[in-house]
N, C-alpha and C positions, 0 to 999 in steps of 0.2 A: 320150645327151647328158648333159653334167655337170650336177649340182645338181639335177636332179629326182629324187624319190623313184621308184624304179625299178618297172617292171612285171615280173613274174617270167618268166623267160626260158629257163633251161636247168638241168639237173640235173647237180651235180658231186658227187664222192665225196671227203671227207676221208680221207687215206690212213693210217688208223690200224687196227692189228689188236687187236681183242679177244682177250685171251689166251685160248686153248683153243677158240676158235671159227674157223670158216672163212669168215667174213663180215667185210666192212668197213662202216664207217658213214658215211653221206653228210650227215646233219645235224649242223651244230655242236653241241659238247657241251651248251652252254646252250639249245639250241632244241628238245630233245626229251627227256623224262624217263627215257628208256631209257639215255641217256648214250651211252657208248662201245660199248655191247654190241650194237646192233641194226644190221640192214642197213636203211637208210633213204635215201629220195630227198629232197633239199631243192632247192627251186627258188630260183635266185639271180638276182640283178639283170642287166638287159641292159646299158644304157649310161650309167646315171645313179647318182651317189653317193647313199647312203642314210644310214647312222648310223654313230657312232664313240663309243668310250668309252675311258678309259684302262684299262690293265691293272694287275697288281699293283704295289705300291710297290717300287721298286728299292732295294737296299741296297749294290749295287756299281756301279761305273761301266760304261759300255758299251764296245763294241769299236771298233777303228779303223775308219776310213772305208774301205769296200772298194776304192776306186779308188787307195788308196795303194800304193806299191811295197812289196816285202817289207822292204827296208831301213828304209823310213819307219815301218812298222808295228812293227818290231822282230822280224820273223820269221826262221826259218831261211833259209839260201839255197836258191833254187829247185832242183829236181831237173832231170835232163836232159829234153830235149823228148820229146813222143809219149808213147807207152803207159808208159814208164818214169817219165815225171813223174806221170801220173795214178796209176799203181800206188803210187808212194811217197806221194803226197798222200791217197790212199784210206785210208792208215792212221791218219788222223785221224777217220775216222767211228766212231761210238759207237752202242750200242743203248740205248734209254730205255725203262725199265720205269716204270709208274705205277699207283697205287691211286687210284681216284676215288671220291667220295662227293657226288654232286650234290644239289641241292635237290629236293623233292617240290614243285613249283609249285602243284599243286591242294590239297594239305594242306601249307601252308608252314611249320608248325611243326615238320615233321620233314624228315629227309633220305631219299633213296633207298637202296636196298641197295648196298653197296660192290661195285665191280666193277674189273677189271684190263685193262691194254692195254699194248701195245708199240709202240714206233716207233723213230725214228733222230734222229741229231744229228751234230755236227762239233765238234771241238775248236778253240778260236781263242784269241787274246791280246787283252785289252782295251788302251785307251790307256795305261795305266800298267803294262801288263806283267801283269796279273792274268790267270790262265788261266780260261777260261769254256767252257761248251757251249752251242752255239746249236741250238734245235730249234723246232717250231712250237708256238704258244700252245695250240692244241686239244689237243696230246699231254700236257699238264700242267694243263689246266683243271679246277678243283675237285679237284685232287690232294691226298690226305691223305699221300701217300708217293711220292717219285721216287727211283729208283736208275738208275745208269748202268753200262755195261760197254764197255770197248774191245774191238776185234775180235779181239785177239790175247791176251786175258785171260779167264780163267774166273771172275773175281770181280766181284760188284756192289758199287758204292760208293754211299752215300747221297748225294743231291744236293738242293739247295733252289733254288726259283725266285727269282731276284733281280730280273727284270723281265719283264713280259709285255705285248705289244701285240696286242689282238684285230684291230684294223683291218687288220693286215698279217700276221697269224697267225704271229708270231714271239716267242720266249721266250729268255731267257738263264738258265743254270743254273750255279751254283757248287758245286764239290765241295772240301770242306774237308780231306779226307784227302789229303796230299801224296803218297802212294803212288800214286794214281791217275793223277797227272801225270808220273811218272818216265819220261823218254825218250819224251815226247809228240811227236807231229807236228802242229803247228798250222796252221790254214788260211792260205793266201795268197788274197787276194781279188783277182778281175779285174773289169773293166769290163763294160758291156752288150756282149753277142756280137752277130754279124751273122745275118740271116737265112741259113738253110743250114748255119751252123757246126755242127760235130760236138760233141756233148755226152756226158758218161758220168755216169750217175746210179748212186750208191753208197748203199746202205741196208740194211736188214733186213727184207724184206717177206714176207709169208705165204708158205708153203711149205717153210721150212727155218729152221734156227737160224744157219747162217753167213751171212756178208756176201754180198750179190747185187750184181753189176755189170751194168748194161745200157747200151747206147749207141743214140743217135738224133741227130736234127737239129733245129735251131730251126726251126719251121715258121711261126712267127707270133710278133710282139710288139705288144701293144696293151692299152689299158685293159680290165681284165677284172674280173668280178665275183668278190670273195673271200668265199666262202660262210660263213666263221665270224662275220663282223661284218656282211655284207651292204654291203661298201665296194667302190668301183670304183677300183682302182690299177693300175699297170703290172704286167704279168705276161708270162711267156715261155710259149709253147706248144711242147711238144716231142713228137716220136713215139717216143721211148724207152718201153719197157714199165715203167710205174710201178704198184705195187700196194699195197694196204693193208700198212701197216708201214714204207713208204717216206716216211712224213711226217717232215719234218725232215732228210732225208737229203741230203748235198751234191751239187751238180751241178757237175761239173768240164768246163773246156775242155781242149784238147790240151796246154797248158802246165802243167796241174795246179793251175790257179787256180780257186777256188770263184766261180761266176758265178750261184749261187742255191741255193735250198732248194726240194725237191719239197713240194708241199702238198695238192694235190687234182687229181682226174682226172674227165674227162667219162665219165658212166656209159652214154651211149647210144651211144657209139662205141668202137672199139679204138684202143689206143695213142694216145691224146689226153690228155696230162697237162700240168699247169701248174706253174710254178716261180716263187717269189718271187725277183725279180732282185736282184742286188747292190746296185743303185741304192736300191732300197727298203730293203734291209738297212742301208745306210749311214745313210739317214733316221732308221731306228729307234735305231741305235746312238747317233747323234749327240743325238736327242732325250733319250734316257734319260742320256746323258753331262751334257748341260747342264742338264737340269731335275731329275735324280734320280729320275724316273719317266717313264712314257709318257704324253705329253700328246694324242697322236692327229694324225691328218693333217687340215689344215684344209679348210674348205668355205666357198663364197661365200654360203651361205644364201639362194640365189634359186631361184625356180622359173622356168625358161627355155624359150622356144620357138624352133626353128629358123624360119629367115625365107627359105627357099628359093623361096617364091611371089613372082614380081614384083609382084603386086598387093598383098600384104602389105607388101612393102617401100615400095612407093609410099604406101600408106596412112599410114605412119608418117614420111613426108617424107624418105625415103632417095633420094639421087641416083643416078644411074647409077654402077655400080661399087662402091658403098657397100655393106659387109656387116656382120652382126653377128647378136646373138641378142635376142629380145624378152623383156623381163622381166614375166613374168605374175604374180609373187608375190614379196614381199620378207618373209622371215620375221622377225618382230619381234624375235627374240634372235639374229640371224644376223650375219654379218660386215658385211653391207652395210646393216643397219638404219639409219636416219637419214641415209643418204648416197644411195643408189640408190632410185629411185622406181619404182612400178609404171607399165609404159607407157614407161620408157626403153628404149634400144637399146644393148645392151653391144657396144661396138665394139673396145676393147683391154683386155688384162689385162698390167700391167708391161711396157707398150710394145709387146706383140705383138699384131698383128691377130688378130681373131677372125672366123672364116669364119661364113657364114649356116647352114652344116650342123653348127656347133659344134666344128669342129676348129681346130688351129693347127700351125704347122710343126714338123716333128720329123726330125731327122737328115737333113738335106739336102732330098732330094725327097720324103720321106715326111710324112704327117699323122697326128696323133692328136688324141684328145679333149681339150677344153678342162681337164677335170678333171685331167689329167696335169700341165698347168703349175701349177695351183693346189697339187696335192700335193707339188711341189718345194720348196715354202715350209713355214715352221713356224708352229704355233700361236703368236699374238702378234706375227707379223711385221706390219709395215705394207706395203701394196701399193698401187700405182697402178692406177686403173681410169678408163676414158674411156667415157662414155655419149653417145648422140645423145638429147637431150631437146628436144622441140618444134623439131626442125630445127637446133638448135645443139649443138655438141660442148662437153660438160662434163668438166673433169677433176676426179677426186675421189681421196681416199686413205681406205683402209679398214684396219681392224686385223683380222686373219685369226683366226677362232675355230673350234674344232671343232663339227661340229653337234650340236644338242642337241633330239631329236625328243621329241614329246609322249608317243609310245609307245615305251619303249626296246626295242632290238632284243636286248639282254643286259642282265644285271645288274652286269655288272663284277666277277664273282666274288664278289659279296655275295649274302646270303641273302634270299628274298622278304619283302616287307612285307606285314602282314595286320592286321586288327582284327576281333575277335569281341564282338558285341553281343547278349547274350541268346540266343544261338543263330544269329544272323546271321553269316556269315562273308563279310568284305569284303577283296577283293584289289586289288592295283594291276595294271592292264592292261599286259602285255608280251608280246613275241613269244614267249619261252619258256613263259609261261602259256598262250598259244594253242595252242602244239603240244601241251603236256600235256593240255588238255582236249579237242582236236579232232584231234589227229594231224597237223595242218598248218595253216598260215595260211589257205590256201584252203578248208579245212573249217569255218572259224570263220562265225559270223553276219555278215551283211554290214555291220551297223552297227559291230561291233569292227573289222572289215577296214577300214572307211572312216577310223576313228580312226588306224589304223597308217599307212596310206598317205597320208592327206589331212590329218590332223589337225595343227592349227598350234599350237605352245606360246607363250603370250603372257606367262607369268610363270615364273620359274625353278624354282617348285616345284609348278607346275601338274602334275596326273596326271590319268588316267582311271580311276575306281574301278568295280569290278563286284561284284555280290552274286552270289557263287559258290556259296553252299550256305545253306539254312536247316535247321539242326539242331534236333531236337525239344526243346521246353523249356516250361515253364508260360508262359513270355513270348511263345512263338511259336505258341501253339495257334490253329488256324484256318488257318495257313499250310503245312498238311502237303502239299497239293497245289501244289508250288512251280511246276509247269506253268502254273498259273494267273496266275502274274506273269511273263508274257512270256517263259517258258523261263528256263533257268539262265543266269547271267552277264549279267543285265540290268544296264545302267549305271546308277549312282547319280548323279542330278543335284542334288538339293537335300536338305537337311536342316533340319527345321521351317521350310520356306519360304525358307531362304537357300542360294545357290549353293554347291556343294560343289567346292573347288578342289584339295585334296590330303587324302592319308590323315591326315596329322598334324593338319590343321585339322579334319577331321571327328572324329577321335579327342578333340581339345580340346573340341570342342563336346558331344560325347557325355559325357564324364566331368564336364563343368561344368553339365549340363542340369538346369534346375530346373522345366522346364514339365512338366505332368502325363503328356504323351505325347511320344514320339520318332518323328517322321514322316520317312521316307525316301523322298523321290521318285525313281521310277525310269522307265524307258522308257514312252513312250506315256502320260505323265501319271498312271500308276498310283502307288500309295503302299503301303508296308509300314509299319504303325504299331504300336509297342509301348508297353506302359504302363511309364513310368519307373520306378515304384516296384518293379516285378518284374524289371527288368533285371539288377540287380546279383547278386540270388541265383540267378537263372536262368543268368547267364554262369558263376558258380561251379559250378553242377551241371553244366553241359555239359563245362566243362573237366574235372572229375572223371570224367565217364562216358567221354569220348574221350581221356582222357590227354593233354590239351593243356595244356602247361606255363604258358602265359601267355595273357591276354587279348588280347596284341598282341605284334607282333615286337619284338625287343630295340631297334631303333632308334626305334621309336615310344614305348616305355616309358622309355627313357633321356631322349629329348626331352621327354616329359610330366613326368619326374621333376625335370628342370633347371628347368621352368617353375613347379614346385611345385603343379601341378594333379592329380596322379596319385591316383586312388582305385582302385587295382587289387584286383579280387576275389581270394580265395585259393580253391583247390580244396579 
């Protein structure tokens, strides 16, 4: 159901080939320190949207809306129908090579070892006629180098990422060398297919160097978990064989039109693959074109409960035949804050009736999750909402926002933030950090999981801070047995008796502290206390011993420098 943080439901694999290996990787790049190199299982959401974030800033405009005709989009004339049309359109498939250097989330002052991957993409034209390659965002995440090669060429060309959207696992690449685009075949986009329509998947999966072509049918179309950013968006399920390396590969209908890109597969079954549909691609393209960057898919910012129980509906003064969803929580920074109230019953979104099972009408006789309707809109749009409040219908207008969770699912391509105080290493809690420390979210301590799934952000800069390590120094003597402090990654709640809201706030209080002691309040009312006079020299000593370049991450150092409070120790 829409707008609830999801429980984990099924395992999917992102279809990326680590070069030189016979395995694929199932966890999104930012969610495990081994990056694209390992075969991992990631558990993904069932029916509820979770988190989103912008991708890399765009420097080029986006592509035409997929539902436009070839003439409207400025593409070449379509080929003949049937297999000839697909064969000709498949010439637009490209192979994508990337070198990745991901952060080390456990030791955030350094990066992990560089590693390689290969995936697929498709050539297309932007709204101003600019040539682009569209691929998956996970194919180029934390990439230090990206190259592309056409199927009929043996030359690799340098490419650069001009836009990336982790929500929908899409990215746009530009190739500045005009030689790459000579006699190019550009994609023509089609609309949503019907169930049982035949599809052709083209890409460069594991098992060979040449292009691979497989066929299947559309077996399902519904709101599905996108494993890269843990979002719930429309996806096509197909039974064509798609494998590691197919990531970003075009999926064609019989007319040779691109109806989507392959992006993940179900690992617990055979021949169940997932495709980002052209409708989602259109949203991504338009978002980037209008805003110059990917702003994400909006979310209502509500925790909702189905009302299929007659007793539950009666308790909330709903008459016979009335339907809707019960509002259990309104997120303070969400789209509906200040408008919708806890205990309201959501009955309509943009004039469309919401059923008590959380669905809305879709394509005639079909039904689909409410989140699909919300995802059709853009961040910043105004939407109409109807609620039942104390037995009366109330009409409201809300401004749609992207969700902003207390514990981020990714770092939006940024490096992790950290603070080191006399040997105490303090990290910001995130899903990638949990994967790094414990191998999975489910292996993390219950307290950290609760913050991820149920934590509520009340202020825009609010974060969850954890004490991840205590490195030996003169200031930390006596804390060698870190297990005595409720185990590693205890949450930091207070500093010298004051609540801790963010890493920057804590860093500011540390560098300006004039009290004789620094007291860090952690879980279960325990404290870690350092002598203030010993902290600066101890911090410098630890930096020298462990080759740590700075006592804090660049974002923290820069912010403190602008505030004029920086007293950075030197190693």
